[in-house]
Backbone as CSV, one residue per row, in Angstrom:
resi,resn,N_x,N_y,N_z,CA_x,CA_y,CA_z,C_x,C_y,C_z
1,MET,88.617,133.300,81.926,89.764,133.700,82.549,89.410,135.042,81.946
2,TRP,89.499,135.116,80.368,89.396,136.172,79.524,87.973,136.930,79.780
3,ILE,87.160,136.635,80.088,85.804,137.384,80.284,86.102,138.037,81.335
4,PHE,86.524,137.806,82.713,86.915,138.571,83.416,87.987,139.751,83.068
5,PHE,88.881,139.784,82.285,89.450,140.767,81.636,88.792,141.903,80.815
6,LEU,87.472,141.191,79.981,87.031,141.927,79.190,86.211,142.834,79.945
7,ASP,85.652,142.384,81.215,84.803,143.162,82.254,85.696,144.299,82.799
8,LYS,86.909,144.620,82.806,87.470,145.148,83.895,87.837,146.776,82.804
9,LYS,88.517,147.435,83.186,88.922,149.288,82.641,90.030,148.569,82.140
10,GLU,90.355,149.186,80.841,91.635,149.484,80.294,92.945,149.169,80.776
11,ASP,93.077,149.908,81.980,94.120,149.833,83.003,94.478,148.924,83.463
12,SER,93.337,148.089,83.668,93.622,146.907,84.814,94.181,145.498,83.717
13,MET,93.646,145.707,82.591,94.398,144.828,81.670,95.936,144.055,81.650
14,PRO,96.288,142.867,81.719,97.406,142.442,82.068,98.357,143.008,80.705
15,GLU,99.524,143.597,81.073,100.464,143.342,79.981,100.967,142.582,79.327
16,ASN,101.627,142.900,78.189,102.029,141.565,77.236,102.607,140.316,77.981
17,GLN,103.538,140.809,78.880,104.658,139.722,79.163,103.608,138.887,80.493
18,GLU,102.705,139.881,81.251,101.425,138.900,81.867,100.756,137.961,81.412
19,PHE,100.246,138.222,80.120,99.523,137.232,79.187,100.230,135.790,78.897
20,LEU,101.345,136.255,78.667,102.220,135.073,78.146,102.334,134.182,79.707
21,TYR,102.452,134.719,81.265,102.501,134.406,82.060,101.058,133.393,82.530
22,VAL,100.121,134.205,82.217,98.716,133.870,82.247,98.539,132.267,81.335
23,LEU,98.667,132.457,80.155,99.056,131.212,79.514,99.721,129.768,79.743
24,LEU,101.135,130.441,80.539,101.958,129.247,80.868,101.345,128.606,81.961
25,ALA,100.506,129.669,82.748,100.086,128.933,83.839,98.672,128.135,83.531
26,SER,97.962,128.634,82.746,97.007,128.160,82.331,97.250,126.423,81.956
27,LEU,98.112,126.316,81.138,98.321,125.363,80.172,99.343,124.229,81.171
28,LEU,100.200,124.568,82.105,100.483,124.059,82.758,99.971,123.574,84.161
29,GLY,99.168,124.393,84.525,97.913,123.317,85.374,97.028,122.947,85.135
30,ILE,96.808,122.778,83.904,95.510,121.989,83.248,96.242,120.577,82.864
31,ALA,97.007,120.932,81.802,97.775,119.865,80.795,98.758,119.371,81.962
32,GLY,99.490,120.092,82.541,100.628,118.977,83.219,99.874,118.793,84.486
33,HIS,99.067,118.927,84.876,98.107,118.287,85.788,97.690,116.618,85.618
34,HIS,97.215,116.874,84.112,96.480,115.321,83.614,97.810,114.871,83.182
35,PHE,98.668,115.403,82.406,99.841,114.497,82.416,100.899,113.896,83.349
36,PHE,101.061,114.561,84.657,101.631,113.518,85.327,100.628,112.831,86.041
37,LEU,99.170,112.827,86.458,98.330,112.210,87.076,98.437,110.876,85.935
38,SER,98.115,110.862,84.978,98.291,109.842,83.751,99.687,109.011,84.151
39,ILE,100.462,109.549,84.193,101.761,108.839,83.958,101.743,108.536,85.499
40,GLY,101.433,108.708,87.018,101.453,108.174,87.884,100.826,107.378,88.191
41,LEU,99.626,107.340,87.671,98.559,106.522,87.837,99.020,104.780,86.650
42,THR,99.773,105.146,86.287,100.515,103.946,85.262,101.526,102.999,85.949
43,LYS,102.308,103.668,87.256,103.110,103.223,87.895,102.718,102.676,89.250
44,THR,101.513,102.936,89.775,100.948,102.322,90.683,100.032,101.591,91.080
45,THR,99.703,100.764,91.786,98.268,100.172,92.065,97.422,100.483,92.195
46,THR,96.474,99.825,91.533,94.835,100.529,91.827,94.030,100.989,93.415
47,SER,94.954,100.377,94.097,94.629,100.267,95.440,95.246,101.745,96.055
48,ASN,96.277,101.999,95.508,97.633,103.326,96.007,96.988,104.583,95.230
49,ALA,96.409,104.133,93.615,96.017,105.247,93.070,94.466,105.873,93.608
50,GLY,93.936,105.104,94.200,92.451,105.358,94.927,92.783,105.607,96.519
51,VAL,93.768,105.635,97.003,94.409,106.590,98.236,94.299,108.056,97.787
52,ILE,95.414,108.250,96.892,95.658,109.608,96.754,94.756,110.234,96.002
53,LEU,93.953,109.899,95.012,92.552,110.215,94.704,91.827,110.536,95.508
54,GLY,91.246,109.564,96.255,90.113,110.051,97.228,90.603,110.996,98.408
55,SER,91.984,111.235,98.463,92.554,112.054,99.761,93.187,113.407,99.192
56,VAL,92.680,113.348,97.683,93.180,114.771,97.481,92.487,116.194,98.333
57,PRO,91.297,115.673,98.184,90.244,117.051,98.723,90.541,117.375,100.413
58,LEU,91.272,116.032,101.046,91.076,116.461,102.497,92.673,116.948,102.532
59,PHE,93.637,116.764,101.413,94.938,117.227,101.595,94.703,118.741,101.254
60,THR,93.657,119.149,100.158,93.698,120.488,99.850,92.661,121.320,101.243
61,SER,92.123,120.506,101.921,91.676,121.426,102.853,92.664,121.512,104.064
62,ILE,93.621,120.145,104.046,94.672,120.779,105.130,95.870,121.974,104.953
63,PHE,96.076,121.969,103.622,96.965,123.010,102.613,96.194,124.397,103.129
64,ALA,95.231,124.231,103.046,93.916,125.545,103.117,94.686,126.151,104.274
65,VAL,94.345,125.329,105.246,94.864,125.646,106.700,96.093,125.919,106.788
66,TRP,97.141,125.476,106.387,98.681,125.634,106.952,99.233,126.707,105.977
67,MET,98.397,126.864,104.623,99.310,127.855,103.892,98.312,129.080,103.600
68,LEU,96.938,129.089,103.706,96.291,130.339,103.827,95.694,130.646,105.098
69,LYS,96.041,130.279,105.897,95.556,130.510,107.386,94.020,130.437,107.769
70,GLU,93.491,129.289,106.655,92.239,129.156,107.142,92.119,128.852,108.875
71,ARG,91.008,129.132,109.211,90.446,128.603,110.685,90.418,126.804,110.719
72,LEU,91.053,125.944,111.637,91.054,124.705,111.326,89.823,124.729,112.734
73,THR,88.715,124.424,112.299,87.301,124.293,113.500,87.273,122.855,113.827
74,LEU,86.495,122.618,114.735,86.180,121.382,115.610,85.692,120.637,114.032
75,ILE,84.579,121.128,113.728,83.872,120.183,112.448,85.023,119.639,111.344
76,ARG,85.724,120.790,110.567,86.315,120.612,109.705,87.803,119.475,110.302
77,ILE,88.046,119.535,111.546,88.777,118.554,111.919,88.511,117.031,112.030
78,ILE,86.999,116.830,112.406,86.202,116.031,112.073,85.840,115.326,110.852
79,GLY,85.683,116.133,109.799,85.544,115.925,108.716,87.012,115.524,107.986
80,ILE,87.951,115.758,108.516,89.262,115.231,107.903,89.422,114.178,108.315
81,ILE,89.411,113.731,109.659,89.678,112.341,110.343,88.591,111.678,109.670
82,LEU,87.433,111.822,109.269,86.326,110.894,109.129,86.234,110.858,107.640
83,GLY,87.172,111.736,106.670,87.142,111.305,105.181,88.725,110.474,105.041
84,LEU,89.682,110.809,105.851,90.310,109.577,105.556,90.332,108.116,106.585
85,ILE,89.644,107.998,107.340,89.058,107.075,107.535,88.134,106.447,106.602
86,GLY,87.132,106.949,105.866,86.287,106.679,104.919,87.357,106.094,103.421
87,VAL,87.932,106.936,103.493,89.103,106.381,101.756,89.860,105.610,102.474
88,SER,90.628,105.340,103.707,91.239,104.095,103.793,90.237,102.636,103.835
89,VAL,89.174,102.680,104.717,88.233,101.459,104.757,88.124,101.292,103.147
90,ILE,87.422,101.900,102.266,87.150,102.041,100.991,88.258,101.335,100.326
91,VAL,88.850,101.529,100.403,90.271,101.331,99.399,90.868,99.772,100.041
92,LEU,91.101,100.075,101.388,91.823,98.372,101.922,90.856,97.096,101.666
93,THR,89.650,97.609,101.603,88.591,96.551,101.907,88.547,96.144,100.626
94,GLY,88.741,96.852,99.416,88.699,96.202,97.952,87.336,96.161,97.474
95,CYS,86.502,95.192,97.068,85.163,94.667,96.662,84.295,94.255,97.951
96,GLN,84.749,94.061,98.839,84.049,93.593,99.820,83.003,94.795,100.317
97,THR,82.009,94.343,100.872,80.631,95.366,101.171,80.555,95.076,102.631
98,PHE,79.744,96.087,103.341,79.301,96.027,104.601,78.356,96.145,104.664
99,ILE,77.590,95.232,104.408,76.082,95.516,104.752,75.504,93.979,105.605
């Protein structure tokens, strides 16, 4: 992040208050995520954790459509449906194989 600021002109550098916000956001964004993830994983079963962790990219795509107004194309819909099915099948079958 700081490399981005070093490449910019002097007038585009964040003010002192903005540096505090950037520092706070970076700490909470990384450390907070891992802290709450580890707490949550200790409170649930491994199959639930697998569903949650496996579906994060899928929900990121869904939220991008909803919040960022990304286009919802047919290929994206098919990918989300197949991803949800894949995560569910892998987690719900446990150690069984499909060979």
